[in-house]
Structures are given as structure tokens and as C-alpha cells.
C-alpha positions as CSV (number, residue, x, y, z in Angstrom):
1,M,34.1,-4.0,42.5
2,A,30.8,-4.5,44.5
3,R,30.6,-0.8,45.1
4,D,30.8,-0.1,41.4
5,K,27.9,-2.5,40.7
6,V,25.8,-0.7,43.3
7,V,26.5,2.7,41.8
8,S,25.7,1.3,38.3
9,F,22.5,-0.3,39.6
10,D,21.4,3.0,41.2
11,K,22.1,4.9,38.0
12,E,19.9,2.5,36.0
13,Y,17.0,2.9,38.5
14,K,17.4,6.7,38.4
15,K,17.4,6.7,34.7
16,A,14.2,4.6,34.6
17,F,12.7,6.8,37.3
18,D,13.5,9.9,35.3
19,V,11.8,8.5,32.2
20,M,8.7,7.6,34.2
21,L,8.6,11.0,35.8
22,K,9.0,12.7,32.4
23,D,6.1,10.6,31.1
24,Y,4.0,11.5,34.1
25,D,4.7,15.2,33.7
26,N,3.8,15.0,30.0
27,A,0.6,13.2,30.9
28,M,-0.3,15.8,33.5
29,K,0.5,18.6,31.0
30,V,-1.8,17.0,28.4
31,N,-4.5,16.2,30.8
32,S,-4.5,19.8,32.0
33,F,-5.9,20.7,28.6
34,Y,-8.6,18.0,28.6
35,H,-11.7,18.4,30.7
36,T,-14.9,16.6,31.5
37,C,-18.3,18.0,32.3
38,D,-20.7,16.3,34.6
39,T,-24.1,17.2,33.0
40,S,-25.9,16.7,36.3
41,I,-24.8,20.2,37.3
42,F,-27.1,21.7,34.8
43,N,-30.4,20.2,36.2
44,I,-31.5,19.2,32.7
45,P,-35.0,17.7,32.6
46,E,-35.0,13.9,32.5
47,E,-36.9,13.8,29.2
48,Y,-33.6,14.6,27.4
49,E,-31.1,11.7,27.0
50,V,-28.0,13.7,27.9
51,V,-24.6,12.1,28.2
52,D,-23.7,11.8,31.9
53,I,-20.1,12.7,31.5
54,L,-19.1,14.8,28.5
55,N,-15.4,14.9,27.4
56,T,-15.0,18.6,26.4
57,G,-11.3,18.4,25.6
58,E,-9.5,21.7,25.9
59,F,-12.8,23.5,26.6
60,I,-14.5,24.0,29.9
61,L,-18.3,23.8,29.9
62,N,-20.4,24.9,32.9
63,V,-23.5,26.9,33.8
64,L,-21.7,30.1,33.0
65,G,-21.1,29.0,29.4
66,I,-18.1,27.8,27.4
67,H,-14.5,28.7,28.3
68,N,-11.1,27.9,26.8
69,K,-8.3,26.1,28.5
70,D,-7.2,29.3,30.2
71,N,-10.8,29.7,31.6
72,V,-11.5,32.7,29.4
73,L,-15.2,32.9,28.4
74,I,-15.9,32.1,24.8
75,C,-19.7,31.9,24.8
76,P,-22.0,32.7,27.7
77,T,-24.6,30.3,26.4
78,P,-24.2,26.7,27.7
79,I,-24.8,24.5,24.6
80,L,-24.1,20.8,24.0
81,P,-25.2,18.2,21.4
82,L,-28.1,16.1,22.4
83,Y,-28.8,13.7,19.5
84,L,-27.1,13.0,16.2
85,Y,-29.4,12.2,13.2
86,R,-27.9,10.2,10.3
87,K,-31.1,8.8,8.7
88,N,-32.9,11.6,6.9
89,V,-35.0,12.1,3.9
90,D,-32.3,14.4,2.4
91,N,-29.4,12.3,3.7
92,V,-28.0,15.3,5.5
93,E,-26.5,14.6,8.9
94,K,-28.3,16.7,11.5
95,V,-27.8,17.5,15.2
96,R,-30.2,18.4,17.9
97,V,-28.5,20.7,20.4
98,L,-29.6,21.6,23.9
99,Y,-28.9,25.1,25.1
100,R,-29.8,27.2,28.1
101,K,-31.5,30.6,27.6
102,E,-33.0,32.7,30.4
103,D,-32.9,29.8,32.8
104,K,-34.8,27.5,30.4
105,W,-33.5,24.6,28.4
106,M,-34.4,24.6,24.7
107,T,-33.6,22.4,21.7
108,L,-32.6,23.4,18.2
109,D,-32.2,21.2,15.1
110,I,-29.3,22.1,12.8
111,D,-27.3,20.7,9.9
112,R,-24.0,19.3,10.9
113,L,-22.5,21.7,8.3
114,T,-23.8,24.7,10.2
115,I,-21.8,24.0,13.3
116,S,-18.7,23.0,11.3
117,N,-18.4,26.1,9.3
118,Q,-17.2,29.5,10.7
119,G,-19.5,31.4,8.4
120,K,-22.6,29.4,8.9
121,I,-22.4,28.9,12.7
122,I,-23.3,32.5,13.2
123,D,-26.9,31.5,12.1
124,L,-27.3,30.3,15.7
125,A,-27.5,33.9,16.8
126,N,-31.0,34.0,15.3
127,H,-32.1,31.7,18.1
128,G,-30.6,33.6,21.0
129,I,-27.3,31.6,21.1
130,S,-24.3,34.0,21.7
131,V,-22.3,33.2,18.5
132,N,-20.8,36.1,16.5
133,S,-17.9,36.7,14.2
134,G,-15.6,37.1,17.1
135,N,-16.1,33.6,18.7
136,A,-17.3,31.7,15.6
137,L,-14.0,29.9,15.0
138,N,-13.7,28.8,18.6
139,M,-17.3,27.6,18.6
140,V,-16.6,25.5,15.5
141,K,-13.6,24.0,17.3
142,Y,-15.7,23.4,20.4
143,F,-18.4,21.4,18.5
144,N,-15.8,19.4,16.6
145,T,-14.0,18.6,19.8
146,I,-17.2,17.4,21.5
147,F,-18.1,15.1,18.6
148,D,-14.5,13.7,18.3
149,N,-14.2,13.0,22.0
150,N,-17.7,11.5,22.5
151,V,-18.2,9.2,19.5
152,E,-19.5,6.4,21.7
153,N,-21.6,8.5,24.0
154,I,-23.8,10.8,21.8
155,V,-27.1,9.2,21.1
156,V,-27.7,8.5,17.4
157,R,-31.4,8.5,16.4
158,D,-33.4,8.2,13.2
159,S,-35.3,11.2,11.9
160,V,-37.7,12.4,9.3
161,A,-38.5,15.8,7.8
162,R,-41.9,15.2,6.2
163,L,-45.2,13.4,6.8
164,G,-46.4,10.0,5.6
165,W,-45.1,6.5,5.2
166,V,-41.6,5.3,6.2
167,D,-39.8,2.0,6.5
168,G,-41.6,0.2,3.7
169,N,-45.0,1.7,4.6
170,S,-44.9,0.2,8.1
171,H,-44.8,3.5,10.0
172,F,-46.7,6.7,9.3
173,I,-45.5,10.1,10.5
174,P,-46.6,11.5,12.8
175,Y,-49.0,8.9,14.2
176,N,-47.0,5.7,14.9
177,S,-43.6,7.5,14.8
178,R,-42.2,6.5,18.2
179,D,-38.9,5.4,16.6
180,Y,-38.4,8.7,14.7
181,D,-37.9,12.3,15.6
182,F,-39.2,15.1,13.4
183,V,-36.2,17.2,12.5
184,L,-35.9,20.5,10.6
185,S,-32.6,22.3,10.5
186,V,-32.0,26.0,11.3
187,N,-31.3,26.7,7.6
188,D,-34.0,24.4,6.2
189,K,-35.5,25.5,2.9
190,A,-39.0,24.2,3.7
191,L,-41.9,26.6,3.9
192,D,-42.2,28.7,7.0
193,G,-44.6,27.1,9.5
194,T,-43.6,23.5,8.8
195,K,-43.2,22.7,12.4
196,Q,-46.6,24.4,13.0
197,T,-48.1,22.1,10.4
198,Y,-46.6,19.0,12.0
199,D,-48.0,20.0,15.4
200,A,-51.4,20.7,13.9
201,I,-51.9,17.0,13.1
202,S,-53.3,16.3,16.5
203,E,-56.6,15.9,18.4
204,K,-58.4,18.8,20.0
205,G,-61.8,19.3,21.6
206,D,-64.6,16.9,21.8
207,Y,-65.1,13.9,19.5
208,D,-68.9,13.8,19.8
209,T,-69.2,17.5,18.8
210,W,-67.0,16.9,15.8
211,F,-68.9,13.7,14.9
212,E,-72.2,15.5,15.1
213,C,-71.0,18.2,12.7
214,M,-69.7,15.6,10.2
215,Q,-73.0,13.7,10.3
216,K,-74.8,16.9,9.2
217,M,-72.3,17.7,6.5
218,R,-72.1,14.2,5.1
219,T,-75.7,14.3,4.1
220,N,-74.6,16.2,1.0
221,I,-72.6,14.8,-1.9
222,P,-69.8,17.4,-2.1
223,T,-68.7,16.9,1.5
224,R,-68.9,13.1,1.1
225,L,-66.7,13.3,-2.0
226,A,-64.2,15.5,-0.2
227,F,-64.2,13.2,2.8
228,A,-63.6,10.1,0.7
229,A,-60.7,11.8,-1.2
230,S,-59.1,13.0,2.0
231,A,-59.4,9.5,3.7
232,V,-58.0,7.6,0.7
233,S,-54.9,9.8,0.3
234,P,-52.6,7.6,2.5
235,L,-53.8,4.5,0.6
236,L,-52.4,5.6,-2.7
237,T,-48.9,4.5,-1.9
238,I,-50.1,1.1,-0.6
239,L,-52.3,0.6,-3.7
240,G,-49.7,1.9,-6.1
241,S,-52.1,4.4,-7.4
242,P,-51.2,7.8,-8.9
243,C,-51.9,11.2,-7.3
244,F,-55.2,12.8,-8.1
245,V,-57.1,16.1,-7.6
246,T,-60.6,16.5,-6.3
247,M,-62.2,19.9,-7.1
248,L,-65.4,21.4,-5.9
249,Y,-66.4,24.5,-8.0
250,G,-69.4,26.8,-8.2
251,K,-70.6,30.2,-7.1
252,T,-69.5,31.8,-3.9
253,G,-71.4,30.9,-0.7
254,T,-72.4,27.4,-1.5
255,G,-70.1,25.8,1.1
256,K,-67.3,24.5,-1.1
257,T,-64.6,25.6,1.3
258,L,-66.4,24.3,4.3
259,S,-66.8,20.9,2.8
260,C,-63.1,20.6,2.2
261,R,-62.3,22.0,5.7
262,C,-64.4,19.3,7.2
263,A,-62.5,16.7,5.1
264,M,-59.2,18.1,6.4
265,S,-60.5,18.2,10.0
266,M,-60.3,14.4,10.2
267,W,-56.5,14.9,10.4
268,G,-56.0,18.0,12.4
269,D,-56.5,21.8,12.5
270,P,-58.1,22.7,9.2
271,N,-56.8,26.3,9.4
272,V,-53.2,25.1,9.3
273,L,-53.7,22.2,6.9
274,S,-55.1,24.5,4.2
275,M,-53.5,27.1,1.9
276,R,-54.8,29.7,-0.6
277,A,-54.1,29.4,-4.3
278,D,-52.6,32.9,-4.3
279,S,-49.4,31.3,-3.1
280,T,-46.7,30.7,-5.7
281,T,-46.7,27.4,-7.6
282,A,-43.3,26.6,-6.1
283,S,-44.6,27.1,-2.5
284,I,-47.6,24.8,-3.2
285,V,-45.3,22.2,-4.6
286,R,-43.0,22.4,-1.5
287,K,-46.1,22.0,0.7
288,C,-47.0,18.9,-1.3
289,L,-43.5,17.5,-0.7
290,F,-44.0,18.0,3.0
291,F,-47.5,16.6,3.2
292,N,-46.2,13.7,1.1
293,N,-49.0,11.1,1.7
294,L,-51.5,13.3,3.5
295,P,-54.1,15.4,1.6
296,L,-53.5,19.1,0.9
297,F,-56.3,21.6,0.6
298,V,-55.8,24.5,-1.8
299,D,-58.6,27.1,-1.7
300,E,-59.7,29.5,-4.4
301,F,-58.1,28.1,-7.5
302,Q,-59.1,31.1,-9.5
303,L,-56.5,33.2,-7.6
304,L,-53.7,31.3,-9.4
305,K,-52.3,33.3,-12.3
306,K,-53.5,31.8,-15.6
307,D,-50.0,31.0,-16.7
308,N,-49.4,29.1,-13.5
309,S,-52.6,27.0,-13.4
310,Q,-51.4,24.4,-15.9
311,E,-48.1,24.0,-14.2
312,F,-49.8,23.7,-10.9
313,L,-52.2,21.0,-12.1
314,M,-49.5,19.0,-13.8
315,S,-47.3,19.1,-10.7
316,V,-50.0,18.0,-8.2
317,T,-51.3,15.2,-10.4
318,E,-47.9,13.8,-11.3
319,G,-46.6,14.1,-7.7
320,I,-43.1,15.2,-8.8
321,Q,-41.2,18.3,-8.4
322,R,-39.5,19.7,-11.5
323,T,-35.8,18.7,-11.9
324,R,-33.5,21.4,-10.6
325,A,-30.2,21.9,-12.4
326,T,-28.4,22.8,-9.2
327,M,-25.6,21.0,-7.5
328,D,-25.4,19.9,-3.9
329,S,-22.3,20.0,-1.7
330,S,-21.0,16.8,-3.3
331,N,-21.4,18.2,-6.8
332,N,-24.3,15.9,-7.6
333,F,-27.4,17.3,-9.3
334,T,-30.1,18.1,-6.8
335,S,-32.8,15.3,-7.0
336,S,-36.4,16.1,-7.6
337,G,-38.8,15.5,-4.8
338,I,-41.8,13.1,-5.1
339,W,-45.0,12.6,-3.2
340,K,-48.2,10.6,-3.5
341,N,-51.4,12.2,-2.2
342,C,-54.8,13.7,-3.1
343,T,-55.1,17.5,-3.5
344,L,-58.4,19.1,-2.7
345,I,-59.2,22.3,-4.6
346,T,-62.0,24.8,-4.6
347,G,-62.8,27.5,-7.1
348,E,-65.5,29.4,-8.9
349,H,-64.9,27.6,-12.3
350,Q,-63.7,24.2,-13.2
351,C,-60.0,23.8,-13.5
352,T,-60.0,21.8,-16.8
353,T,-60.9,22.9,-20.3
354,D,-60.2,21.3,-23.6
355,N,-56.8,23.0,-24.1
356,N,-55.4,24.0,-20.8
357,I,-53.9,20.8,-19.5
358,G,-52.4,17.6,-20.8
359,G,-54.6,14.5,-21.3
360,G,-52.8,12.4,-18.6
361,A,-53.4,15.0,-15.9
362,V,-57.1,15.4,-16.9
363,N,-57.6,11.7,-16.2
364,R,-56.5,12.3,-12.6
365,I,-58.9,15.2,-11.8
366,I,-62.3,14.7,-10.4
367,E,-64.5,17.8,-10.6
368,L,-68.0,18.4,-9.1
369,R,-70.0,21.5,-9.7
370,I,-72.1,22.8,-6.7
371,D,-75.2,24.7,-7.7
372,D,-77.0,24.8,-4.3
373,M,-75.8,25.3,-0.7
374,V,-74.5,22.2,1.0
375,A,-76.4,23.2,4.1
376,D,-78.5,26.1,5.3
377,E,-76.7,29.2,6.3
378,M,-77.1,28.7,10.1
379,D,-75.7,25.2,10.0
380,L,-72.8,26.4,7.8
381,Q,-71.8,29.0,10.3
382,D,-72.2,26.7,13.3
383,I,-70.1,23.9,11.8
384,Y,-67.5,26.4,10.6
385,Y,-66.8,27.6,14.1
386,K,-67.1,24.1,15.7
387,I,-64.4,22.5,13.6
388,D,-62.1,25.3,14.5
389,E,-62.1,23.9,18.1
390,N,-62.8,20.2,17.5
391,Y,-60.7,18.1,15.1
392,G,-58.2,15.4,14.5
393,F,-60.1,12.4,15.7
394,L,-60.4,10.2,12.6
395,G,-56.9,10.4,11.1
396,K,-55.2,8.3,13.8
397,K,-57.9,5.6,13.5
398,L,-57.6,5.5,9.8
399,I,-53.8,5.0,9.9
400,A,-54.2,2.2,12.5
401,L,-56.6,0.5,10.1
402,Y,-54.3,1.0,7.1
403,C,-51.4,-0.5,9.0
404,D,-53.4,-3.6,10.0
405,K,-52.2,-6.7,8.1
406,D,-55.7,-8.1,7.7
407,F,-56.8,-4.9,6.1
408,R,-53.9,-4.9,3.6
409,E,-54.5,-8.5,2.7
């Protein structure tokens, strides 16, 4: 009887052991398809907030690229998500990815949709990332796996895609924007050179040289008017005032363009912060959307086609993009963009006549005719070249003043 109990007892233990062994084998089988990547092997610069240990699931990520569970190479470009952006002007979730190309780490901002769609992810090839029709599906699975397995690890940051006030007019992009990253996606519809414009709002050269030039130019009324309009542009939102246009017009060679370039140089590179009126009305409006609260300078108004001039003036004085009857990915009508700033314009003739524009817009246009040169020819040439190399010193000071509580009160 005792022997039977021992045999029964042994069978129960064996059965329990077999169950545990089966669970262990299953766990090992599952774990064999789940990998982790220690990002320290990549020698990524410290400026990037990279996750220390990245759960790559069934994929293997190393310096040679991305491999599947059988260690077959999928993509020779090592690439991983760096930041996830959820707070955007257009409410589209974006991702900043970090990838290695020619022994150098680079970043790229992309819409979440781009890396979640087999047809769209191929756009990454334009930036030197080895994605093609052959590995597109696996790359989509790779990114989805990374996001699913590292929800708690990937850094989530706030971002903006245009200039001006954010957070209830408490921060101004790009000056006091330490809590925000400037993000443009790979398939962004903004004008080419948007990142260049963002970078152009900076200081360069010598302040004293710039200040001396401005002292010379501000002895004339046209430059002083352009300066005042440029400086007040960020205040329109705070004051609740509408957009307006300031136009300098007159014969060629009087210094109209230079006066406006000087006014733009307080913010940054006047070459980049200006555009010619021979651009399409739609492109100018998109530029206004991006500048948002900063002034925009549009040179040579007469280059606009006659049929477009009224539409242009109505748009820039109203500060609103025409409603577009298109649907977004959620089947909602695409919203119209708005902005609030001052637009500086130059031209050979005034932009308003009795019949060419609505009365409301006329009330928001300031025009000044220039009959004589704003400075002698030698000074004009000297100042023109100097502000190409010295600019961007006043804008930061103005925004600091506009953010001051005592100033606002």
C-alpha cells in the first residue's frame, strides 16, 4: 500500500514537472523571437535622448542594419525612433527618427502615417534610407513593433510647425522655444525652404555694425515706417488687432526695397525672410501661414498678375486662407489656416485704387509714396552689403519685452 502511494506521488510530481518544462520550453521559444538592442553599441552623440535598451521584438537591430528573426538583412540602414510628437499645429502625430548614413547620425521628421503605410514608407528613400518596394512591408512591421514594445520608453515631446506665439501667447517660436521642437514631416506641404527660413531667424555678425547702419537709414521716414510695422507685427495678437499691409511705392532706385530689408534684418537674414511678388498667390499665403506672427516682406508688387492682386491683398489683410473643400484622413473638411501679422510690400505704383479692392481691406493698408532717394547712392550700397552679413539682433530683445508682464499691463 505504501509503495503504491510513493508511485502515485512520483507521478504527480512528474506531471507537474512536465507542465513546468513545457511552459519553460514555450517561453524560450517565444523569447527566441524577441530581441533587445543596447543603443550604446551605436556610439550615438549624447545630445540625442535615445532609449538605453530598445525592445525590437522579432527584429534584430545592430550597426549593420535591421535583420529579421532568422538574421536575414532587411535594411542596411540602422534606424530607430528618437522622439514622438503628439502636440502639433495640424494635430498630426509625427516621429523624429535617428538613422546612420555614411558613419554619421542624422535625424528626419516624418508623419506617423508615413512609416505605417507600405506605399508611403518608400518616401524615406529620398533621404538615403534603404527602403524600397521589396522591404517596405517588413519596415512597416519593424516600426510598428518598436512603438508597440516601447510605449513607456520613447520620449514624447511637444512640437510646432510654424513661427509665432504658442501656449496662450506665453512662448514665441523660435526665441523662447526651449519646450518645443520645430518639426516638419518628410511629406510636408509647406513651401520648400521652410527649415531654411526657421534657421534664418538668428543673429549673425556684429551688432555695432548693424546698429550704425540702422541709425543712418532711420533718418528717413520710409525706413522708420517699415521698421515700426515690422516691430509691431508680433503685438497684433496680444492687442487683438487685425492684420495690415504697409506699402512703399515709387520709382525704381529710391531705396524702397532696402528700407524693407532693413526692417526685416531686425529678425534675421533679410535675404531669406523676403520673397518676390512673382510667386503665386497661394505660395505667398502659405508663407504667411508659416510666418504667422512675424512680418513678411513681399517685393515688387507690380509683378503680381492683375487678376491676382485683389485676391492677394484680401488674403494678407484678412489673415485667413480660403476654405478648401477637401477632406482629411478622418473625412473632415480641411480647415482654413489663419495668421496675424504685418506684410511689407514694395512696388512702382500704389496697390489700392477706387475699385480694385474691398473697403475693409483698404482700411488695413498703409501706403507711402517715395519721391526721393532714402539715402545717397554710396550709403545705399554700403548698407545693402552690410546687412547681408550683420542681422538678427533686435528681434530677440523685442520678444523678451513683449513677454514681460509689466509691459503687457
